C-alpha positions as CSV (number, residue, x, y, z in Angstrom):
1,M,0.0,0.0,0.0
2,M,1.5,3.3,-1.1
3,I,0.5,6.7,0.4
4,R,0.1,10.1,-1.2
5,N,-0.8,13.2,0.9
6,F,-2.0,16.3,-1.0
7,C,-4.3,19.3,-0.6
8,I,-6.3,21.5,-2.9
9,I,-5.5,25.2,-3.0
10,A,-7.2,28.0,-5.0
11,H,-8.8,31.4,-4.8
12,I,-12.2,31.6,-3.2
13,D,-15.0,30.2,-5.4
14,H,-12.7,28.5,-8.0
15,G,-14.3,25.1,-7.4
16,K,-12.1,23.3,-4.8
17,S,-15.0,21.8,-2.8
18,T,-16.8,20.6,-6.0
19,L,-13.6,19.0,-7.3
20,A,-13.1,17.3,-4.0
21,D,-16.7,15.9,-4.3
22,R,-15.8,14.3,-7.7
23,L,-12.6,12.8,-6.3
24,L,-14.6,11.2,-3.5
25,E,-17.1,9.9,-6.0
26,F,-14.5,8.6,-8.4
27,T,-12.6,6.7,-5.7
28,H,-15.9,5.3,-4.2
29,T,-15.1,6.8,-0.8
30,V,-18.7,7.9,-0.4
31,S,-21.7,6.0,-1.8
32,K,-24.1,7.7,-4.2
33,R,-26.8,7.6,-1.5
34,E,-24.6,9.6,0.9
35,M,-23.2,12.0,-1.7
36,K,-24.3,15.7,-1.5
37,D,-22.7,18.9,-2.9
38,Q,-19.8,20.3,-1.0
39,L,-19.6,17.2,1.1
40,L,-16.5,18.3,3.0
41,D,-18.0,21.6,4.0
42,Q,-19.5,20.3,7.2
43,M,-20.8,23.5,8.8
44,D,-24.2,25.0,7.8
45,L,-22.4,28.3,7.6
46,E,-20.1,27.0,4.9
47,R,-23.0,25.7,2.8
48,E,-25.0,28.9,3.1
49,R,-22.2,31.1,2.1
50,G,-20.7,28.7,-0.4
51,I,-17.2,29.1,1.1
52,T,-14.8,26.8,2.9
53,I,-13.9,28.0,6.4
54,K,-12.3,24.9,8.0
55,L,-9.7,22.6,6.5
56,Q,-11.2,19.1,6.2
57,P,-9.2,15.8,5.8
58,V,-10.5,12.7,4.0
59,R,-8.8,9.3,3.2
60,M,-9.5,7.7,-0.3
61,D,-8.5,4.3,-1.7
62,Y,-7.4,4.4,-5.3
63,K,-6.6,1.2,-7.3
64,P,-5.3,1.9,-10.8
65,P,-3.9,-1.0,-12.8
66,G,-0.8,-2.2,-11.1
67,G,-1.1,-0.3,-7.8
68,D,-2.9,0.1,-4.5
69,Y,-2.8,3.7,-3.2
70,V,-4.1,5.5,-0.2
71,L,-4.8,9.2,-1.0
72,N,-5.1,11.6,2.0
73,L,-6.7,14.8,0.8
74,I,-7.0,18.0,3.0
75,D,-9.5,20.5,1.5
76,T,-8.5,24.1,2.3
77,P,-10.3,27.5,2.5
78,G,-9.6,30.1,-0.3
79,H,-10.3,33.4,1.5
80,V,-7.4,35.6,2.6
81,D,-8.6,35.5,6.2
82,F,-8.1,31.8,6.4
83,T,-4.6,31.6,5.0
84,Y,-3.5,30.1,8.4
85,E,-5.8,27.1,7.8
86,V,-4.1,26.7,4.4
87,S,-0.6,26.8,5.9
88,R,-1.5,24.1,8.4
89,S,-2.7,21.8,5.6
90,L,0.5,22.4,3.6
91,A,2.7,21.3,6.5
92,C,1.0,17.8,6.4
93,C,1.3,17.3,2.6
94,E,3.9,16.6,0.0
95,G,1.8,17.9,-3.0
96,A,-0.9,20.4,-3.8
97,I,-3.4,20.7,-6.6
98,L,-3.5,24.3,-7.8
99,V,-7.0,25.0,-9.1
100,V,-7.7,28.0,-11.4
101,D,-11.2,28.9,-12.7
102,A,-11.1,29.0,-16.5
103,T,-13.6,31.8,-16.5
104,Q,-11.8,34.0,-14.0
105,G,-8.1,33.2,-14.5
106,I,-5.4,33.6,-11.8
107,E,-6.5,35.8,-8.9
108,A,-4.8,37.3,-5.8
109,Q,-5.3,34.3,-3.5
110,T,-4.1,31.9,-6.3
111,L,-0.8,33.6,-6.2
112,A,-0.6,33.8,-2.4
113,N,-1.5,30.1,-1.9
114,A,0.9,28.9,-4.7
115,Y,3.8,30.9,-3.1
116,L,2.9,29.3,0.3
117,A,3.0,25.8,-1.2
118,T,6.4,26.5,-2.9
119,E,7.9,27.8,0.4
120,N,6.8,24.4,1.9
121,N,8.6,22.6,-1.0
122,L,5.3,21.0,-2.2
123,V,4.9,19.6,-5.7
124,L,2.3,21.7,-7.6
125,I,-0.2,20.2,-10.0
126,P,-1.9,22.9,-12.1
127,I,-5.6,22.4,-13.0
128,V,-7.7,24.6,-15.3
129,N,-11.1,24.0,-13.8
130,K,-14.8,24.7,-15.0
131,I,-14.0,24.0,-18.6
132,D,-17.6,22.9,-19.1
133,L,-18.8,26.6,-18.8
134,P,-19.7,28.4,-22.1
135,N,-17.5,31.4,-21.2
136,A,-14.4,29.3,-20.2
137,E,-11.1,30.5,-21.6
138,R,-8.9,27.4,-21.4
139,Q,-6.0,28.7,-23.4
140,R,-5.8,32.1,-21.8
141,T,-5.9,30.6,-18.3
142,A,-3.2,28.0,-19.3
143,N,-1.0,30.9,-20.7
144,E,-1.4,32.8,-17.4
145,L,-0.3,29.7,-15.5
146,K,2.8,29.3,-17.8
147,N,3.7,33.0,-17.6
148,V,3.3,33.5,-13.8
149,F,4.5,30.1,-12.4
150,G,6.5,28.7,-15.3
151,F,4.5,25.5,-15.8
152,R,5.0,23.5,-19.1
153,D,2.1,22.6,-21.4
154,D,2.2,18.9,-20.5
155,E,1.9,19.7,-16.8
156,I,-1.4,21.5,-17.0
157,I,-4.6,19.4,-16.7
158,Y,-8.0,20.6,-18.0
159,A,-10.9,19.5,-15.8
160,S,-14.5,20.2,-14.6
161,G,-15.4,19.6,-11.0
162,K,-19.1,19.7,-12.0
163,T,-19.1,17.1,-14.8
164,G,-16.1,15.0,-13.6
165,E,-14.1,15.5,-16.8
166,G,-10.4,15.2,-16.3
167,V,-10.7,13.8,-12.7
168,D,-9.1,10.5,-13.8
169,E,-6.1,12.4,-15.1
170,I,-5.8,14.3,-11.8
171,L,-5.7,11.1,-9.8
172,K,-3.0,9.7,-12.2
173,A,-1.0,12.9,-11.8
174,I,-1.2,12.7,-8.0
175,V,0.1,9.1,-8.0
176,A,2.9,9.9,-10.5
177,R,4.0,13.4,-9.4
178,V,3.5,13.6,-5.6
179,P,6.4,12.0,-3.7
180,E,5.9,9.4,-0.9
181,P,5.4,10.8,2.6
182,R,8.4,11.8,4.6
183,G,8.9,9.8,7.9
184,N,10.4,6.7,9.4
185,K,8.2,3.7,10.3
186,N,10.8,2.2,12.7
187,A,11.4,5.4,14.8
188,P,9.5,6.2,18.0
189,F,6.0,7.5,17.4
190,R,5.7,11.3,16.5
191,G,2.8,13.2,15.0
192,L,1.8,16.8,14.3
193,I,-1.5,18.1,15.5
194,F,-3.0,20.1,12.6
195,D,-6.5,20.6,13.9
196,S,-8.8,19.6,16.8
197,V,-12.4,19.6,17.9
198,Y,-14.2,19.3,21.2
199,D,-16.8,16.5,21.7
200,T,-19.1,16.8,24.8
201,H,-18.9,13.1,25.5
202,R,-15.4,12.2,24.3
203,G,-13.5,15.4,25.1
204,V,-10.8,16.8,22.8
205,I,-10.3,14.9,19.5
206,I,-7.0,15.8,17.8
207,F,-6.3,15.5,14.0
208,I,-2.8,14.4,13.3
209,R,-0.3,13.7,10.5
210,V,2.0,10.8,11.7
211,F,5.6,11.5,10.7
212,D,7.4,8.6,12.5
213,G,6.5,5.3,14.1
214,E,3.2,3.7,14.9
215,L,0.5,4.3,17.6
216,K,-1.8,1.6,19.0
217,K,-5.3,2.0,20.5
218,N,-5.3,2.6,24.3
219,Q,-1.6,3.6,24.3
220,A,-0.6,6.4,26.6
221,I,0.4,9.6,24.8
222,K,1.8,13.1,25.7
223,M,1.8,16.5,24.1
224,L,5.4,17.8,24.0
225,G,4.4,21.5,24.1
226,T,1.8,21.5,27.0
227,Q,3.1,18.3,28.7
228,A,-0.5,17.1,28.8
229,E,-0.8,13.3,29.1
230,A,-3.8,11.3,27.8
231,Q,-4.8,7.9,26.4
232,A,-5.6,7.1,22.8
233,L,-9.1,6.0,23.6
234,E,-9.9,5.6,19.9
235,L,-8.0,6.3,16.8
236,G,-8.7,6.0,13.1
237,Y,-9.1,7.7,9.7
238,F,-11.4,10.2,8.0
239,R,-13.8,8.7,5.4
240,P,-14.9,11.6,5.8
241,K,-16.7,10.5,9.0
242,F,-14.5,8.9,11.7
243,E,-13.6,5.3,11.0
244,P,-12.0,3.6,14.0
245,K,-8.8,1.4,13.5
246,E,-6.4,-0.4,15.9
247,T,-3.2,1.5,14.7
248,I,-2.1,4.5,12.7
249,S,1.5,4.7,11.4
250,A,4.0,6.9,9.6
251,G,2.8,8.9,6.6
252,E,-0.9,8.5,7.5
253,V,-3.4,11.2,8.5
254,G,-5.9,10.3,11.2
255,Y,-7.5,11.3,14.5
256,I,-7.1,10.4,18.2
257,V,-9.8,10.7,20.8
258,T,-7.9,11.8,24.0
259,G,-10.7,12.2,26.5
260,L,-9.1,15.5,27.7
261,R,-11.6,17.9,29.2
262,D,-9.3,21.0,29.4
263,V,-9.3,22.4,25.8
264,S,-6.1,24.4,26.4
265,R,-4.0,21.2,26.8
266,A,-4.1,20.3,23.1
267,H,-2.6,23.0,20.9
268,V,-2.6,23.0,17.1
269,G,1.0,22.8,16.0
270,D,2.1,20.7,19.0
271,T,3.8,17.4,18.6
272,V,2.2,14.2,20.1
273,A,4.4,11.3,21.1
274,A,4.2,8.0,23.1
275,K,4.3,8.7,26.8
276,S,6.9,5.9,27.3
277,E,9.4,7.6,25.0
278,N,11.9,10.2,26.3
279,N,14.1,12.7,24.5
280,I,11.7,13.0,21.5
281,Q,12.4,16.1,19.4
282,P,9.2,18.2,18.7
283,L,8.3,18.7,15.0
284,P,8.8,22.3,13.7
285,G,5.0,23.0,14.0
286,Y,3.5,26.3,12.9
287,K,4.6,29.9,13.4
288,Q,2.4,31.7,15.9
289,V,-0.2,33.5,13.9
290,K,-0.6,37.3,14.5
291,P,-4.1,38.8,14.6
292,M,-4.5,41.7,12.2
293,V,-7.9,43.1,13.4
294,Y,-9.1,43.6,17.0
295,A,-12.7,44.0,18.2
296,S,-14.5,43.5,21.6
297,I,-17.2,41.0,22.0
298,F,-19.8,41.6,24.7
299,P,-22.9,39.5,25.6
300,T,-26.1,41.7,25.4
301,S,-27.1,40.3,28.8
302,A,-24.4,40.4,31.6
303,E,-25.6,37.0,32.9
304,D,-24.4,35.4,29.6
305,Y,-20.7,36.2,30.3
306,P,-19.8,32.8,31.8
307,L,-21.5,31.1,28.7
308,L,-19.5,33.4,26.4
309,R,-16.2,32.5,28.2
310,D,-16.9,28.7,27.8
311,A,-17.9,29.2,24.1
312,M,-14.7,31.2,23.4
313,E,-12.5,28.4,24.9
314,K,-14.2,25.7,22.8
315,L,-14.1,27.8,19.6
316,K,-10.4,28.5,20.2
317,L,-9.7,24.8,20.1
318,N,-11.3,24.6,16.7
319,D,-9.9,27.9,15.4
320,A,-6.2,28.3,16.4
321,A,-6.0,31.8,14.9
322,L,-8.4,33.2,17.5
323,I,-6.8,35.2,20.3
324,Y,-8.7,36.8,23.2
325,E,-8.4,38.3,26.7
326,P,-11.1,39.5,29.2
327,E,-12.1,43.2,29.1
328,N,-14.3,45.4,31.1
329,V,-15.9,48.6,29.7
330,P,-17.9,50.3,32.6
331,S,-20.6,51.6,30.2
332,I,-21.2,48.2,28.6
333,G,-20.0,45.5,31.0
334,F,-17.7,42.4,30.8
335,G,-16.6,40.9,27.5
336,F,-13.5,39.9,25.6
337,R,-10.9,41.9,23.5
338,T,-10.5,39.5,20.6
339,G,-7.9,39.3,17.8
340,F,-8.9,38.2,14.3
341,L,-7.1,37.6,11.0
342,G,-9.5,39.8,9.1
343,L,-13.1,41.0,8.7
344,L,-14.5,37.8,7.3
345,H,-12.8,35.9,10.2
346,M,-14.5,38.3,12.6
347,D,-17.9,37.8,10.9
348,I,-17.6,34.0,11.0
349,V,-16.6,33.9,14.7
350,Q,-19.6,36.1,15.6
351,E,-21.9,33.8,13.5
352,R,-20.5,30.6,15.1
353,L,-20.8,32.0,18.6
354,S,-24.4,33.0,17.9
355,R,-25.4,29.7,16.2
356,E,-23.4,27.0,17.9
357,Y,-23.7,28.4,21.4
358,G,-27.0,30.3,21.2
359,L,-25.4,33.7,22.3
360,D,-26.8,37.1,21.7
361,L,-23.7,39.3,21.1
362,V,-22.5,42.9,20.6
363,L,-19.3,43.4,18.5
364,T,-17.4,46.7,18.5
365,A,-15.9,48.3,15.4
366,P,-12.7,46.6,14.2
367,S,-9.4,48.4,15.1
368,V,-5.7,47.5,14.7
369,A,-2.7,47.3,17.1
370,Y,-0.5,50.4,17.4
371,K,3.0,50.4,18.9
372,I,3.8,53.6,20.8
373,Q,7.4,54.6,21.6
374,L,7.4,56.9,24.7
375,A,9.9,59.7,25.5
376,N,11.5,57.5,28.1
377,E,12.3,54.9,25.4
378,E,9.6,52.5,26.7
379,E,7.4,50.7,24.0
380,K,3.8,50.1,24.5
381,T,1.2,48.2,22.3
382,I,-2.3,49.5,22.4
383,H,-5.6,48.1,20.9
384,T,-8.1,50.7,22.1
385,P,-8.2,54.5,22.4
386,A,-8.6,54.2,26.2
387,Q,-5.0,52.9,26.4
388,W,-3.6,55.9,24.5
389,P,-1.0,57.7,26.7
390,D,-0.7,61.4,27.3
391,P,0.4,63.1,24.0
392,S,3.2,65.0,25.8
393,I,5.1,61.7,26.5
394,I,4.6,60.1,23.0
395,K,7.7,60.1,20.9
396,T,6.4,58.1,17.8
397,V,3.4,56.1,16.9
398,L,3.9,53.0,14.7
399,E,1.0,51.6,12.7
400,P,0.9,48.3,10.8
401,W,1.3,48.6,7.0
402,M,0.4,45.8,4.5
403,S,1.7,44.8,1.1
404,V,-1.5,44.6,-1.0
405,D,-2.0,42.6,-4.2
406,I,-4.9,43.4,-6.5
407,L,-5.7,41.5,-9.7
408,T,-8.1,43.3,-12.0
409,P,-9.2,43.7,-15.6
410,E,-7.2,46.6,-17.2
411,K,-10.2,49.0,-17.5
412,Y,-10.6,49.4,-13.8
413,I,-7.0,50.6,-13.1
414,G,-8.0,54.3,-12.8
415,S,-10.9,53.8,-10.3
416,I,-8.7,51.5,-8.1
417,L,-5.8,53.9,-8.0
418,E,-8.3,56.6,-6.9
419,I,-9.7,54.6,-3.9
420,V,-6.2,53.5,-2.9
421,N,-4.9,57.1,-2.9
422,Q,-7.9,58.2,-0.7
423,R,-6.7,55.6,1.8
424,R,-3.1,56.7,2.0
425,G,-1.9,53.9,-0.3
426,I,1.4,53.9,-2.1
427,N,1.5,52.5,-5.6
428,K,4.6,50.1,-6.0
429,D,4.1,48.2,-9.2
430,I,1.7,47.3,-12.1
431,K,2.3,44.2,-14.2
432,Y,0.3,42.7,-17.1
433,L,-0.5,39.0,-16.8
434,G,-2.1,38.8,-20.2
435,S,-3.6,41.1,-22.7
436,D,-6.1,42.8,-20.3
437,R,-5.3,41.3,-16.8
438,V,-3.3,43.5,-14.4
439,H,-1.4,42.7,-11.2
440,M,-1.2,45.8,-9.0
441,T,1.0,46.0,-5.9
442,F,0.5,48.7,-3.2
443,E,1.5,49.5,0.4
444,M,-1.3,50.6,2.7
445,P,-2.0,51.1,6.4
446,L,-4.1,48.2,7.7
447,A,-6.5,50.6,9.5
448,N,-7.6,51.9,6.1
449,I,-8.1,48.4,4.6
450,I,-10.3,47.0,7.4
451,T,-13.0,49.7,7.3
452,D,-14.7,49.3,3.9
453,F,-11.9,49.0,1.4
454,Y,-12.9,45.5,0.1
455,D,-16.5,46.6,-0.5
456,K,-15.3,49.8,-2.3
457,L,-12.9,47.7,-4.4
458,K,-15.6,45.3,-5.5
459,S,-17.9,48.2,-6.2
460,V,-15.5,50.2,-8.5
461,S,-14.4,47.0,-10.4
462,S,-18.0,45.6,-10.9
463,G,-16.9,42.7,-8.7
464,Y,-14.0,41.6,-10.9
465,A,-11.0,42.7,-8.8
466,S,-9.5,40.3,-6.2
467,L,-7.5,41.3,-3.1
468,N,-4.8,39.7,-1.0
469,Y,-2.7,41.4,1.7
470,D,0.2,40.4,3.9
471,Y,1.8,42.2,6.8
472,L,4.8,44.3,5.7
473,E,6.1,46.4,8.7
474,N,5.2,48.9,11.3
475,R,5.7,52.5,10.2
476,A,5.6,55.9,12.0
477,G,2.4,57.8,11.4
478,D,0.9,61.1,12.4
479,L,-2.0,59.5,14.5
480,V,-4.1,61.3,17.1
481,K,-6.7,60.4,19.6
482,I,-10.0,62.2,19.2
483,D,-11.6,62.7,22.7
484,V,-15.3,63.2,23.1
485,L,-16.6,65.6,25.8
486,V,-20.2,65.4,26.9
487,G,-21.2,68.4,29.0
488,G,-17.5,69.3,29.5
489,E,-16.5,65.8,30.7
490,K,-14.4,63.4,28.8
491,V,-16.0,60.0,28.0
492,E,-13.2,57.5,27.4
493,A,-15.4,54.8,25.9
494,L,-16.3,57.2,23.0
495,A,-12.8,58.2,22.0
496,V,-11.4,57.1,18.6
497,I,-7.9,57.0,16.9
498,A,-7.5,58.6,13.5
499,H,-4.8,60.0,11.1
500,R,-4.4,63.7,11.6
501,S,-5.3,64.4,7.9
502,V,-8.9,63.1,8.4
503,A,-9.3,63.7,12.2
504,E,-11.4,66.9,11.8
505,S,-13.9,65.3,9.4
506,E,-14.1,62.1,11.6
507,G,-14.6,64.3,14.7
508,R,-17.5,66.2,13.1
509,E,-19.2,63.0,11.9
510,L,-18.9,61.5,15.4
511,I,-20.4,64.4,17.1
512,S,-23.3,64.7,14.7
513,K,-24.1,61.0,15.2
514,L,-24.0,61.4,19.0
515,K,-26.3,64.4,18.8
516,D,-29.1,62.1,17.4
517,L,-28.4,59.4,20.0
518,I,-28.1,61.2,23.3
519,P,-31.5,62.1,24.6
520,R,-32.4,65.7,25.5
521,Q,-32.2,66.6,29.2
522,Q,-33.7,69.4,31.3
523,F,-30.6,71.5,30.5
524,E,-28.5,72.2,27.4
525,I,-25.7,69.7,26.7
526,A,-22.5,70.7,24.8
527,L,-21.0,67.8,22.7
528,Q,-17.4,68.4,21.7
529,A,-14.7,66.5,19.8
530,A,-11.1,67.5,20.8
531,I,-7.5,66.6,20.0
532,G,-5.5,67.4,23.0
533,G,-6.8,70.7,24.2
534,K,-8.1,71.9,20.8
535,V,-11.8,71.5,20.1
536,I,-12.4,70.4,16.5
537,A,-16.2,70.0,16.4
538,R,-19.1,71.0,18.6
539,E,-22.9,70.5,18.7
540,N,-25.5,71.5,21.3
541,I,-28.4,69.3,22.4
542,K,-31.2,71.7,23.2
543,A,-32.9,71.5,26.7
544,F,-36.5,70.6,27.3
545,R,-38.3,73.8,28.0
546,K,-41.5,74.4,29.9
547,D,-43.6,77.4,28.7
548,V,-43.3,79.5,31.9
549,T,-44.9,82.5,30.3
550,G,-48.1,80.7,29.3
551,Y,-50.3,82.4,31.9
552,L,-49.2,86.0,31.1
553,Y,-51.7,88.2,29.3
554,G,-50.7,91.5,27.8
555,G,-48.7,94.0,29.8
556,D,-45.0,95.0,29.3
557,V,-42.6,92.6,27.6
558,T,-40.2,93.0,30.6
559,R,-42.5,90.8,32.6
560,K,-42.0,88.0,30.1
561,M,-38.2,88.5,30.0
562,K,-38.0,88.5,33.8
563,L,-39.6,85.1,33.9
564,L,-37.4,83.7,31.1
565,N,-34.2,84.9,32.9
566,K,-35.4,83.3,36.1
567,Q,-35.8,80.0,34.2
568,K,-32.4,80.4,32.6
569,K,-30.8,80.7,36.0
570,G,-32.6,77.5,37.2
571,K,-31.4,75.6,34.1
572,K,-27.8,76.8,34.7
573,R,-28.0,75.6,38.3
574,M,-29.5,72.2,37.2
575,K,-26.6,71.8,34.7
576,K,-24.1,71.9,37.6
577,I,-26.0,69.3,39.6
578,G,-27.4,67.2,36.8
579,K,-25.4,64.3,35.1
580,V,-25.8,63.4,31.5
581,D,-27.1,59.8,31.1
582,I,-25.6,58.3,27.9
583,P,-27.6,55.3,26.7
584,Q,-25.9,52.1,25.7
585,E,-27.0,52.6,22.1
586,A,-24.7,55.7,21.8
587,F,-21.6,53.8,23.0
588,L,-22.4,50.9,20.6
589,A,-23.1,53.3,17.6
590,V,-19.6,54.8,18.1
591,L,-18.0,51.4,18.7
592,K,-19.7,49.9,15.6
593,R,-18.7,52.8,13.3
């Protein structure tokens, strides 16, 4: 029995999951009765949105003439926010199928994933997919693959995930081109944890790629990173449901039911080994992923906080890129400051918490992490305006900049350059991939990408442009904190951080929004936005007024003025005693900008 481990990589919506369905059908891994579209997308959320969020392993038996093969496939997501899932799949494989949609051509995430695979020394098999569509451009897509990656004509396979055309050729290419798995069957057992899930009855279930040795059922195991010890209560393969076996050995991909109840004891990227073995070297694992976007998550009801804490722990086990810490905002209550890889990741986490754990949540507006160098040479990382130090002790503020790749038809270059310039972007390079396809490279601050840049990009390019971005470096920027004063008092929870060039317009927008949200009181309220000691915007919320002159009839106007002045003094006195009540909606409206 010979083993081949491979994954499928592509840009979002290029047909990875459909092609995986055909491979399962062709190898008779799943019976016709059990077959359904996007079989490996297990979550309802993945089916509804038509995207892959989680990597998903499956074991297939392939028996061409003169051979008996086991093919381990790991299906991967295509969106930029889930690149971490892709990198984990690549570490477990020796080959990757690079799928490109014949109607769309190479897109931003195609490039990013292909470069990731090359860095991991994987063999790439290029596939031009969706050739059954009437608007498929086979030759143009093949030429792009040759120009960008240097493939030869005889390496490119033409296929259709929908009709099954070319699937036999793909399977033959996997067997012929992908090398046998690395690893030593006679060495002590060693496996890499690439994913894990929590089962209420069976505890933590880890997904592993075995690199060395063999593991038997009921054998004692240990995690080298966390030093957690457990027993292999059950082990086996994915078909794609769990199929129990007595042993799993080098080169194979499988699962182990550990029975662990503490979800923090089994980390993705950790090495699992036999408990009896000493001096085992851990496998390289994965580099710690850095969140790009931060937001706070609060339960709408304070009583749900313990439920949210448990849900975050269990979700973290299944989503290694999620990072969080407790936070308390006096005006809203207890919640978690959470780090995400991008806006889609944030959206998916919120949806999963709401659906899988039945929580009603409030999410604040996304922000980024700023590094501040103080006058005394100390460095501080902040995620919220409330952590911003006094401007007099700030030496420099560093903000994250990204390298941005945009692939687009030529006619949209002008509109894209315009929206990039509005967001402080720097144009680095423009390359032609074919007669009318352009690869544009920019540098941009992350804070300007996470607001609404992707929506604007899709809008100006009629949906044709695709985006990918990677962390570049931290750069000094002229950033300021905009304070909000309500009735002369600073309200920390309403402050925001902005670039000085747009601070005034942001301040005005913020104050006009608050004017509609803060209810009128018995006295007039001044709303102000200020940078340091300088007020940049002001609005007044008018007081409720009782008509004290209603009973007057005729006579001198001074009688009316006397009464109004008396009322004015009363309002002034009330303003000193009275406190402005800011409703939760006002805080949330600012936080959700």
